[in-house]
PDB file of N, CA, C and O in Angstrom:
ATOM      1  N   MET A   1    -281.867 -41.430-251.246  1.00  0.00           N
ATOM      2  CA  MET A   1    -281.615 -42.181-250.159  1.00  0.00           C
ATOM      3  C   MET A   1    -279.997 -42.443-249.925  1.00  0.00           C
ATOM      4  O   MET A   1    -279.446 -43.058-250.838  1.00  0.00           O
ATOM      5  N   PRO A   2    -279.258 -42.084-248.915  1.00  0.00           N
ATOM      6  CA  PRO A   2    -278.020 -41.786-248.904  1.00  0.00           C
ATOM      7  C   PRO A   2    -277.266 -43.251-248.747  1.00  0.00           C
ATOM      8  O   PRO A   2    -277.826 -43.889-247.855  1.00  0.00           O
ATOM      9  N   LEU A   3    -276.406 -43.821-249.212  1.00  0.00           N
ATOM     10  CA  LEU A   3    -275.735 -45.106-248.968  1.00  0.00           C
ATOM     11  C   LEU A   3    -275.025 -45.283-247.548  1.00  0.00           C
ATOM     12  O   LEU A   3    -275.112 -46.340-246.924  1.00  0.00           O
ATOM     13  N   PHE A   4    -274.325 -44.185-247.087  1.00  0.00           N
ATOM     14  CA  PHE A   4    -273.942 -44.403-245.826  1.00  0.00           C
ATOM     15  C   PHE A   4    -274.612 -43.133-244.853  1.00  0.00           C
ATOM     16  O   PHE A   4    -274.715 -41.978-245.266  1.00  0.00           O
ATOM     17  N   LYS A   5    -274.953 -43.491-243.772  1.00  0.00           N
ATOM     18  CA  LYS A   5    -275.533 -42.679-242.765  1.00  0.00           C
ATOM     19  C   LYS A   5    -274.540 -41.979-241.840  1.00  0.00           C
ATOM     20  O   LYS A   5    -273.841 -42.698-241.125  1.00  0.00           O
ATOM     21  N   LYS A   6    -274.404 -40.668-241.778  1.00  0.00           N
ATOM     22  CA  LYS A   6    -273.705 -39.915-241.120  1.00  0.00           C
ATOM     23  C   LYS A   6    -273.955 -40.134-239.452  1.00  0.00           C
ATOM     24  O   LYS A   6    -275.027 -39.869-238.907  1.00  0.00           O
ATOM     25  N   ARG A   7    -272.865 -40.621-238.807  1.00  0.00           N
ATOM     26  CA  ARG A   7    -272.703 -40.855-237.211  1.00  0.00           C
ATOM     27  C   ARG A   7    -272.600 -39.480-236.478  1.00  0.00           C
ATOM     28  O   ARG A   7    -271.533 -38.871-236.401  1.00  0.00           O
ATOM     29  N   THR A   8    -273.623 -39.085-236.013  1.00  0.00           N
ATOM     30  CA  THR A   8    -273.448 -37.847-235.008  1.00  0.00           C
ATOM     31  C   THR A   8    -273.077 -38.140-233.755  1.00  0.00           C
ATOM     32  O   THR A   8    -272.366 -37.406-233.069  1.00  0.00           O
ATOM     33  N   VAL A   9    -273.514 -39.164-233.419  1.00  0.00           N
ATOM     34  CA  VAL A   9    -273.483 -39.262-231.759  1.00  0.00           C
ATOM     35  C   VAL A   9    -272.365 -40.841-231.531  1.00  0.00           C
ATOM     36  O   VAL A   9    -272.554 -41.891-232.145  1.00  0.00           O
ATOM     37  N   GLY A  10    -271.493 -40.656-230.733  1.00  0.00           N
ATOM     38  CA  GLY A  10    -270.499 -41.965-230.576  1.00  0.00           C
ATOM     39  C   GLY A  10    -271.271 -42.856-229.537  1.00  0.00           C
ATOM     40  O   GLY A  10    -272.351 -42.618-228.995  1.00  0.00           O
ATOM     41  N   LYS A  11    -270.574 -43.770-229.420  1.00  0.00           N
ATOM     42  CA  LYS A  11    -271.207 -45.038-228.583  1.00  0.00           C
ATOM     43  C   LYS A  11    -270.547 -44.648-227.444  1.00  0.00           C
ATOM     44  O   LYS A  11    -269.382 -44.272-227.573  1.00  0.00           O
ATOM     45  N   PRO A  12    -271.126 -44.660-226.196  1.00  0.00           N
ATOM     46  CA  PRO A  12    -270.464 -44.692-224.856  1.00  0.00           C
ATOM     47  C   PRO A  12    -269.358 -45.580-224.748  1.00  0.00           C
ATOM     48  O   PRO A  12    -269.523 -46.772-225.008  1.00  0.00           O
ATOM     49  N   GLY A  13    -267.991 -45.038-224.312  1.00  0.00           N
ATOM     50  CA  GLY A  13    -266.882 -46.000-224.240  1.00  0.00           C
ATOM     51  C   GLY A  13    -266.211 -45.660-225.380  1.00  0.00           C
ATOM     52  O   GLY A  13    -265.005 -45.768-225.155  1.00  0.00           O
ATOM     53  N   GLU A  14    -266.413 -45.320-226.437  1.00  0.00           N
ATOM     54  CA  GLU A  14    -265.675 -44.711-227.508  1.00  0.00           C
ATOM     55  C   GLU A  14    -264.766 -43.497-227.406  1.00  0.00           C
ATOM     56  O   GLU A  14    -265.344 -42.427-227.593  1.00  0.00           O
ATOM     57  N   TRP A  15    -263.500 -43.440-227.155  1.00  0.00           N
ATOM     58  CA  TRP A  15    -262.649 -42.274-226.567  1.00  0.00           C
ATOM     59  C   TRP A  15    -261.946 -41.566-227.890  1.00  0.00           C
ATOM     60  O   TRP A  15    -261.330 -42.357-228.604  1.00  0.00           O
ATOM     61  N   TYR A  16    -261.954 -40.421-228.240  1.00  0.00           N
ATOM     62  CA  TYR A  16    -261.316 -39.717-229.370  1.00  0.00           C
ATOM     63  C   TYR A  16    -260.415 -38.782-228.921  1.00  0.00           C
ATOM     64  O   TYR A  16    -260.609 -38.272-227.818  1.00  0.00           O
ATOM     65  N   TYR A  17    -259.127 -38.358-229.817  1.00  0.00           N
ATOM     66  CA  TYR A  17    -258.483 -37.313-229.309  1.00  0.00           C
ATOM     67  C   TYR A  17    -258.624 -36.205-230.601  1.00  0.00           C
ATOM     68  O   TYR A  17    -258.149 -36.399-231.720  1.00  0.00           O
ATOM     69  N   CYS A  18    -259.312 -35.125-230.223  1.00  0.00           N
ATOM     70  CA  CYS A  18    -259.755 -34.091-231.256  1.00  0.00           C
ATOM     71  C   CYS A  18    -258.223 -33.324-231.207  1.00  0.00           C
ATOM     72  O   CYS A  18    -257.691 -32.802-230.227  1.00  0.00           O
ATOM     73  N   LEU A  19    -257.710 -33.437-232.576  1.00  0.00           N
ATOM     74  CA  LEU A  19    -256.542 -32.591-232.933  1.00  0.00           C
ATOM     75  C   LEU A  19    -256.698 -30.933-233.106  1.00  0.00           C
ATOM     76  O   LEU A  19    -255.782 -30.167-232.807  1.00  0.00           O
ATOM     77  N   GLU A  20    -257.807 -30.553-233.557  1.00  0.00           N
ATOM     78  CA  GLU A  20    -258.019 -29.217-233.504  1.00  0.00           C
ATOM     79  C   GLU A  20    -258.469 -28.707-232.254  1.00  0.00           C
ATOM     80  O   GLU A  20    -258.123 -27.546-232.035  1.00  0.00           O
ATOM     81  N   HIS A  21    -259.117 -29.242-231.419  1.00  0.00           N
ATOM     82  CA  HIS A  21    -259.431 -28.459-229.954  1.00  0.00           C
ATOM     83  C   HIS A  21    -258.441 -28.960-228.935  1.00  0.00           C
ATOM     84  O   HIS A  21    -258.375 -28.523-227.786  1.00  0.00           O
ATOM     85  N   LYS A  22    -257.511 -30.113-229.543  1.00  0.00           N
ATOM     86  CA  LYS A  22    -256.551 -30.647-228.215  1.00  0.00           C
ATOM     87  C   LYS A  22    -257.219 -31.154-227.169  1.00  0.00           C
ATOM     88  O   LYS A  22    -256.786 -30.817-226.067  1.00  0.00           O
ATOM     89  N   LYS A  23    -258.214 -31.915-227.196  1.00  0.00           N
ATOM     90  CA  LYS A  23    -259.036 -32.406-226.052  1.00  0.00           C
ATOM     91  C   LYS A  23    -259.537 -33.719-226.576  1.00  0.00           C
ATOM     92  O   LYS A  23    -259.664 -34.107-227.737  1.00  0.00           O
ATOM     93  N   VAL A  24    -259.844 -34.439-225.177  1.00  0.00           N
ATOM     94  CA  VAL A  24    -260.355 -35.942-225.206  1.00  0.00           C
ATOM     95  C   VAL A  24    -262.052 -35.749-225.508  1.00  0.00           C
ATOM     96  O   VAL A  24    -262.682 -34.893-224.887  1.00  0.00           O
ATOM     97  N   GLU A  25    -262.494 -36.345-226.189  1.00  0.00           N
ATOM     98  CA  GLU A  25    -263.937 -36.528-226.431  1.00  0.00           C
ATOM     99  C   GLU A  25    -264.492 -37.792-226.216  1.00  0.00           C
ATOM    100  O   GLU A  25    -263.679 -38.709-226.327  1.00  0.00           O
ATOM    101  N   GLU A  26    -265.806 -38.156-225.902  1.00  0.00           N
ATOM    102  CA  GLU A  26    -266.377 -39.383-225.503  1.00  0.00           C
ATOM    103  C   GLU A  26    -267.309 -39.385-226.902  1.00  0.00           C
ATOM    104  O   GLU A  26    -268.188 -38.540-227.074  1.00  0.00           O
ATOM    105  N   GLY A  27    -267.021 -40.393-227.837  1.00  0.00           N
ATOM    106  CA  GLY A  27    -267.760 -40.436-228.923  1.00  0.00           C
ATOM    107  C   GLY A  27    -267.390 -39.171-230.035  1.00  0.00           C
ATOM    108  O   GLY A  27    -266.952 -38.094-229.632  1.00  0.00           O
ATOM    109  N   PRO A  28    -267.582 -39.400-231.198  1.00  0.00           N
ATOM    110  CA  PRO A  28    -267.031 -38.635-232.251  1.00  0.00           C
ATOM    111  C   PRO A  28    -267.832 -37.137-232.409  1.00  0.00           C
ATOM    112  O   PRO A  28    -268.846 -36.966-233.086  1.00  0.00           O
ATOM    113  N   GLU A  29    -267.095 -36.058-231.584  1.00  0.00           N
ATOM    114  CA  GLU A  29    -268.014 -34.932-231.598  1.00  0.00           C
ATOM    115  C   GLU A  29    -267.467 -34.005-232.879  1.00  0.00           C
ATOM    116  O   GLU A  29    -268.221 -33.341-233.589  1.00  0.00           O
ATOM    117  N   CYS A  30    -266.176 -34.073-233.026  1.00  0.00           N
ATOM    118  CA  CYS A  30    -265.408 -33.518-234.330  1.00  0.00           C
ATOM    119  C   CYS A  30    -265.307 -34.460-235.630  1.00  0.00           C
ATOM    120  O   CYS A  30    -265.373 -35.681-235.488  1.00  0.00           O
ATOM    121  N   PRO A  31    -265.166 -33.945-236.749  1.00  0.00           N
ATOM    122  CA  PRO A  31    -265.163 -34.813-237.912  1.00  0.00           C
ATOM    123  C   PRO A  31    -263.910 -35.569-237.783  1.00  0.00           C
ATOM    124  O   PRO A  31    -263.022 -35.273-236.983  1.00  0.00           O
ATOM    125  N   GLY A  32    -263.868 -36.734-238.751  1.00  0.00           N
ATOM    126  CA  GLY A  32    -262.758 -37.727-238.552  1.00  0.00           C
ATOM    127  C   GLY A  32    -261.551 -37.245-239.221  1.00  0.00           C
ATOM    128  O   GLY A  32    -260.571 -37.984-239.123  1.00  0.00           O
ATOM    129  N   LYS A  33    -261.430 -36.250-239.825  1.00  0.00           N
ATOM    130  CA  LYS A  33    -260.154 -35.605-240.433  1.00  0.00           C
ATOM    131  C   LYS A  33    -259.458 -34.933-239.134  1.00  0.00           C
ATOM    132  O   LYS A  33    -258.241 -34.775-239.238  1.00  0.00           O
ATOM    133  N   ASP A  34    -260.018 -34.550-238.018  1.00  0.00           N
ATOM    134  CA  ASP A  34    -259.597 -33.775-236.963  1.00  0.00           C
ATOM    135  C   ASP A  34    -259.202 -34.730-235.598  1.00  0.00           C
ATOM    136  O   ASP A  34    -258.917 -34.291-234.484  1.00  0.00           O
ATOM    137  N   ARG A  35    -259.260 -36.016-235.970  1.00  0.00           N
ATOM    138  CA  ARG A  35    -259.293 -36.601-234.652  1.00  0.00           C
ATOM    139  C   ARG A  35    -258.635 -38.135-234.954  1.00  0.00           C
ATOM    140  O   ARG A  35    -258.625 -38.854-235.953  1.00  0.00           O
ATOM    141  N   PHE A  36    -258.137 -38.257-233.701  1.00  0.00           N
ATOM    142  CA  PHE A  36    -257.534 -39.927-233.666  1.00  0.00           C
ATOM    143  C   PHE A  36    -258.455 -40.778-232.617  1.00  0.00           C
ATOM    144  O   PHE A  36    -258.936 -40.346-231.569  1.00  0.00           O
ATOM    145  N   GLY A  37    -258.563 -41.903-233.077  1.00  0.00           N
ATOM    146  CA  GLY A  37    -259.313 -42.975-232.337  1.00  0.00           C
ATOM    147  C   GLY A  37    -260.142 -43.870-233.068  1.00  0.00           C
ATOM    148  O   GLY A  37    -259.843 -43.975-234.258  1.00  0.00           O
ATOM    149  N   PRO A  38    -260.956 -44.437-232.727  1.00  0.00           N
ATOM    150  CA  PRO A  38    -261.488 -44.547-231.185  1.00  0.00           C
ATOM    151  C   PRO A  38    -260.365 -45.569-230.370  1.00  0.00           C
ATOM    152  O   PRO A  38    -259.758 -46.503-230.893  1.00  0.00           O
ATOM    153  N   TYR A  39    -260.269 -45.129-228.970  1.00  0.00           N
ATOM    154  CA  TYR A  39    -259.682 -45.621-228.095  1.00  0.00           C
ATOM    155  C   TYR A  39    -260.665 -46.386-227.148  1.00  0.00           C
ATOM    156  O   TYR A  39    -261.867 -46.151-227.022  1.00  0.00           O
ATOM    157  N   ALA A  40    -259.947 -47.326-226.519  1.00  0.00           N
ATOM    158  CA  ALA A  40    -260.835 -48.024-225.564  1.00  0.00           C
ATOM    159  C   ALA A  40    -261.251 -47.322-224.287  1.00  0.00           C
ATOM    160  O   ALA A  40    -262.280 -47.525-223.641  1.00  0.00           O
ATOM    161  N   SER A  41    -260.118 -46.322-223.991  1.00  0.00           N
ATOM    162  CA  SER A  41    -260.389 -45.741-222.556  1.00  0.00           C
ATOM    163  C   SER A  41    -260.014 -44.039-222.634  1.00  0.00           C
ATOM    164  O   SER A  41    -259.314 -43.519-223.503  1.00  0.00           O
ATOM    165  N   ARG A  42    -260.590 -43.430-221.636  1.00  0.00           N
ATOM    166  CA  ARG A  42    -260.248 -41.852-221.694  1.00  0.00           C
ATOM    167  C   ARG A  42    -258.656 -41.691-221.298  1.00  0.00           C
ATOM    168  O   ARG A  42    -258.096 -40.611-221.488  1.00  0.00           O
ATOM    169  N   ALA A  43    -258.022 -42.712-220.790  1.00  0.00           N
ATOM    170  CA  ALA A  43    -256.465 -42.630-220.575  1.00  0.00           C
ATOM    171  C   ALA A  43    -255.721 -42.732-221.761  1.00  0.00           C
ATOM    172  O   ALA A  43    -254.737 -42.040-222.022  1.00  0.00           O
ATOM    173  N   GLU A  44    -256.259 -43.702-222.556  1.00  0.00           N
ATOM    174  CA  GLU A  44    -255.329 -44.021-223.929  1.00  0.00           C
ATOM    175  C   GLU A  44    -255.639 -42.825-224.912  1.00  0.00           C
ATOM    176  O   GLU A  44    -254.726 -42.493-225.669  1.00  0.00           O
ATOM    177  N   ALA A  45    -256.728 -42.209-224.968  1.00  0.00           N
ATOM    178  CA  ALA A  45    -257.081 -41.152-225.667  1.00  0.00           C
ATOM    179  C   ALA A  45    -256.193 -39.960-225.335  1.00  0.00           C
ATOM    180  O   ALA A  45    -255.724 -39.264-226.235  1.00  0.00           O
ATOM    181  N   GLU A  46    -255.944 -39.705-223.949  1.00  0.00           N
ATOM    182  CA  GLU A  46    -255.332 -38.392-223.292  1.00  0.00           C
ATOM    183  C   GLU A  46    -253.751 -38.696-223.703  1.00  0.00           C
ATOM    184  O   GLU A  46    -252.929 -37.791-223.556  1.00  0.00           O
ATOM    185  N   HIS A  47    -253.334 -40.015-224.231  1.00  0.00           N
ATOM    186  CA  HIS A  47    -251.925 -40.044-224.452  1.00  0.00           C
ATOM    187  C   HIS A  47    -251.699 -40.282-225.870  1.00  0.00           C
ATOM    188  O   HIS A  47    -250.612 -40.735-226.229  1.00  0.00           O
ATOM    189  N   ALA A  48    -252.857 -39.956-226.930  1.00  0.00           N
ATOM    190  CA  ALA A  48    -252.826 -39.935-228.244  1.00  0.00           C
ATOM    191  C   ALA A  48    -251.544 -39.469-229.085  1.00  0.00           C
ATOM    192  O   ALA A  48    -250.931 -40.140-229.914  1.00  0.00           O
ATOM    193  N   MET A  49    -251.322 -38.336-228.726  1.00  0.00           N
ATOM    194  CA  MET A  49    -250.075 -37.821-229.085  1.00  0.00           C
ATOM    195  C   MET A  49    -248.812 -38.268-229.010  1.00  0.00           C
ATOM    196  O   MET A  49    -247.960 -38.326-229.896  1.00  0.00           O
ATOM    197  N   GLU A  50    -248.753 -38.623-227.723  1.00  0.00           N
ATOM    198  CA  GLU A  50    -247.370 -39.266-227.336  1.00  0.00           C
ATOM    199  C   GLU A  50    -247.483 -40.630-227.930  1.00  0.00           C
ATOM    200  O   GLU A  50    -246.382 -41.103-228.212  1.00  0.00           O
ATOM    201  N   THR A  51    -248.320 -41.258-228.151  1.00  0.00           N
ATOM    202  CA  THR A  51    -248.408 -42.670-228.730  1.00  0.00           C
ATOM    203  C   THR A  51    -248.085 -42.393-230.044  1.00  0.00           C
ATOM    204  O   THR A  51    -247.333 -43.228-230.547  1.00  0.00           O
ATOM    205  N   ALA A  52    -248.519 -41.218-230.952  1.00  0.00           N
ATOM    206  CA  ALA A  52    -248.426 -41.294-232.306  1.00  0.00           C
ATOM    207  C   ALA A  52    -246.864 -40.519-232.345  1.00  0.00           C
ATOM    208  O   ALA A  52    -246.212 -40.410-233.384  1.00  0.00           O
ATOM    209  N   ARG A  53    -246.523 -40.135-231.328  1.00  0.00           N
ATOM    210  CA  ARG A  53    -244.938 -39.550-231.401  1.00  0.00           C
ATOM    211  C   ARG A  53    -243.967 -40.822-231.508  1.00  0.00           C
ATOM    212  O   ARG A  53    -243.043 -40.905-232.317  1.00  0.00           O
ATOM    213  N   GLU A  54    -244.347 -41.878-230.489  1.00  0.00           N
ATOM    214  CA  GLU A  54    -243.633 -43.050-230.398  1.00  0.00           C
ATOM    215  C   GLU A  54    -243.503 -43.936-231.549  1.00  0.00           C
ATOM    216  O   GLU A  54    -242.442 -44.489-231.839  1.00  0.00           O
ATOM    217  N   ARG A  55    -244.735 -44.087-232.289  1.00  0.00           N
ATOM    218  CA  ARG A  55    -244.965 -44.890-233.368  1.00  0.00           C
ATOM    219  C   ARG A  55    -244.407 -44.196-234.556  1.00  0.00           C
ATOM    220  O   ARG A  55    -244.087 -44.928-235.493  1.00  0.00           O
ATOM    221  N   ASN A  56    -244.228 -42.883-234.691  1.00  0.00           N
ATOM    222  CA  ASN A  56    -243.631 -42.037-235.855  1.00  0.00           C
ATOM    223  C   ASN A  56    -241.931 -42.365-235.801  1.00  0.00           C
ATOM    224  O   ASN A  56    -241.276 -42.557-236.826  1.00  0.00           O
ATOM    225  N   LEU A  57    -241.423 -42.387-234.596  1.00  0.00           N
ATOM    226  CA  LEU A  57    -239.969 -42.720-234.215  1.00  0.00           C
ATOM    227  C   LEU A  57    -239.764 -44.146-234.691  1.00  0.00           C
ATOM    228  O   LEU A  57    -238.804 -44.335-235.437  1.00  0.00           O
ATOM    229  N   GLU A  58    -240.486 -45.113-234.383  1.00  0.00           N
ATOM    230  CA  GLU A  58    -240.379 -46.696-234.849  1.00  0.00           C
ATOM    231  C   GLU A  58    -240.378 -46.775-236.217  1.00  0.00           C
ATOM    232  O   GLU A  58    -239.696 -47.649-236.752  1.00  0.00           O
ATOM    233  N   TRP A  59    -241.101 -45.919-236.952  1.00  0.00           N
ATOM    234  CA  TRP A  59    -241.484 -46.279-238.385  1.00  0.00           C
ATOM    235  C   TRP A  59    -239.933 -45.294-238.964  1.00  0.00           C
ATOM    236  O   TRP A  59    -239.115 -45.930-239.629  1.00  0.00           O
ATOM    237  N   GLU A  60    -239.760 -44.409-238.788  1.00  0.00           N
ATOM    238  CA  GLU A  60    -238.463 -43.824-239.119  1.00  0.00           C
ATOM    239  C   GLU A  60    -237.208 -44.610-239.099  1.00  0.00           C
ATOM    240  O   GLU A  60    -236.460 -44.719-240.070  1.00  0.00           O
ATOM    241  N   ASN A  61    -237.025 -45.135-237.977  1.00  0.00           N
ATOM    242  CA  ASN A  61    -236.078 -46.010-237.764  1.00  0.00           C
ATOM    243  C   ASN A  61    -235.951 -47.447-237.897  1.00  0.00           C
ATOM    244  O   ASN A  61    -235.059 -48.213-237.535  1.00  0.00           O
ATOM    245  N   ASP A  62    -237.369 -47.690-238.676  1.00  0.00           N
ATOM    246  CA  ASP A  62    -237.368 -49.254-239.204  1.00  0.00           C
ATOM    247  C   ASP A  62    -236.658 -49.302-240.415  1.00  0.00           C
ATOM    248  O   ASP A  62    -236.866 -48.380-241.204  1.00  0.00           O
ATOM    249  N   PRO A  63    -235.758 -50.302-240.769  1.00  0.00           N
ATOM    250  CA  PRO A  63    -235.285 -50.277-241.840  1.00  0.00           C
ATOM    251  C   PRO A  63    -235.989 -50.990-242.971  1.00  0.00           C
ATOM    252  O   PRO A  63    -235.435 -51.069-244.068  1.00  0.00           O
ATOM    253  N   LYS A  64    -237.373 -51.595-242.724  1.00  0.00           N
ATOM    254  CA  LYS A  64    -238.150 -52.079-243.889  1.00  0.00           C
ATOM    255  C   LYS A  64    -238.824 -50.710-244.561  1.00  0.00           C
ATOM    256  O   LYS A  64    -239.323 -50.676-245.686  1.00  0.00           O
ATOM    257  N   TRP A  65    -238.747 -49.741-243.759  1.00  0.00           N
ATOM    258  CA  TRP A  65    -239.269 -48.530-244.398  1.00  0.00           C
ATOM    259  C   TRP A  65    -238.671 -47.679-245.343  1.00  0.00           C
ATOM    260  O   TRP A  65    -239.289 -46.732-245.830  1.00  0.00           O
ATOM    261  N   HIS A  66    -237.375 -47.984-245.669  1.00  0.00           N
ATOM    262  CA  HIS A  66    -236.479 -47.160-246.259  1.00  0.00           C
ATOM    263  C   HIS A  66    -235.952 -48.084-247.264  1.00  0.00           C
ATOM    264  O   HIS A  66    -235.595 -49.249-247.090  1.00  0.00           O
ATOM    265  N   ASP A  67    -235.956 -47.212-248.626  1.00  0.00           N
ATOM    266  CA  ASP A  67    -235.290 -48.263-249.601  1.00  0.00           C
ATOM    267  C   ASP A  67    -233.685 -48.277-249.527  1.00  0.00           C
ATOM    268  O   ASP A  67    -233.000 -47.424-248.964  1.00  0.00           O
ATOM    269  N   ALA A  68    -233.291 -49.249-250.108  1.00  0.00           N
ATOM    270  CA  ALA A  68    -231.769 -49.418-250.224  1.00  0.00           C
ATOM    271  C   ALA A  68    -231.101 -48.043-250.855  1.00  0.00           C
ATOM    272  O   ALA A  68    -231.866 -47.326-251.501  1.00  0.00           O
ATOM    273  N   PRO A  69    -229.765 -47.640-250.716  1.00  0.00           N
ATOM    274  CA  PRO A  69    -229.516 -46.703-251.510  1.00  0.00           C
ATOM    275  C   PRO A  69    -229.046 -47.163-252.734  1.00  0.00           C
ATOM    276  O   PRO A  69    -228.384 -48.180-252.941  1.00  0.00           O
ATOM    277  N   ALA A  70    -229.504 -46.202-253.654  1.00  0.00           N
ATOM    278  CA  ALA A  70    -228.700 -46.357-255.178  1.00  0.00           C
ATOM    279  C   ALA A  70    -227.126 -46.287-255.299  1.00  0.00           C
ATOM    280  O   ALA A  70    -226.511 -45.258-255.022  1.00  0.00           O
ATOM    281  N   THR A  71    -226.619 -47.249-255.657  1.00  0.00           N
ATOM    282  CA  THR A  71    -224.921 -46.901-255.826  1.00  0.00           C
ATOM    283  C   THR A  71    -224.446 -46.625-257.222  1.00  0.00           C
ATOM    284  O   THR A  71    -223.294 -46.258-257.456  1.00  0.00           O
ATOM    285  N   GLY A  72    -225.516 -46.843-258.301  1.00  0.00           N
ATOM    286  CA  GLY A  72    -225.065 -46.476-259.261  1.00  0.00           C
ATOM    287  C   GLY A  72    -224.171 -47.527-260.137  1.00  0.00           C
ATOM    288  O   GLY A  72    -223.901 -47.424-261.333  1.00  0.00           O
ATOM    289  N   THR A  73    -223.865 -48.345-259.428  1.00  0.00           N
ATOM    290  CA  THR A  73    -222.856 -49.533-260.116  1.00  0.00           C
ATOM    291  C   THR A  73    -223.466 -50.951-260.085  1.00  0.00           C
ATOM    292  O   THR A  73    -224.300 -51.307-259.253  1.00  0.00           O
ATOM    293  N   ASP A  74    -223.033 -51.629-260.948  1.00  0.00           N
ATOM    294  CA  ASP A  74    -223.485 -53.098-261.027  1.00  0.00           C
ATOM    295  C   ASP A  74    -222.517 -53.973-260.439  1.00  0.00           C
ATOM    296  O   ASP A  74    -221.653 -54.437-261.183  1.00  0.00           O
ATOM    297  N   ASP A  75    -222.520 -54.364-258.861  1.00  0.00           N
ATOM    298  CA  ASP A  75    -221.454 -55.331-258.569  1.00  0.00           C
ATOM    299  C   ASP A  75    -221.632 -56.648-258.566  1.00  0.00           C
ATOM    300  O   ASP A  75    -221.027 -57.398-257.800  1.00  0.00           O
ATOM    301  N   ASP A  76    -222.636 -57.096-259.585  1.00  0.00           N
ATOM    302  CA  ASP A  76    -222.858 -58.865-260.136  1.00  0.00           C
ATOM    303  C   ASP A  76    -221.869 -59.179-260.988  1.00  0.00           C
ATOM    304  O   ASP A  76    -221.813 -60.304-261.482  1.00  0.00           O
TER     305      ASP A  76
END
């Protein structure tokens, strides 16, 4: 008996963006490794790549994600 049951049919109202087919899907049609989501609406899923680009830029420019540069000297 499997521990986790594979869900082959999505719930109505769950939207995903398939990275392989570059299309919006209602319910998970493709494997999890190939999709973003779930999103609350079709419109949100349609803008998944734009949202990902914006978030990546925010993270790349966030000083909390970058280590302080090593100076090699001890100023204490």
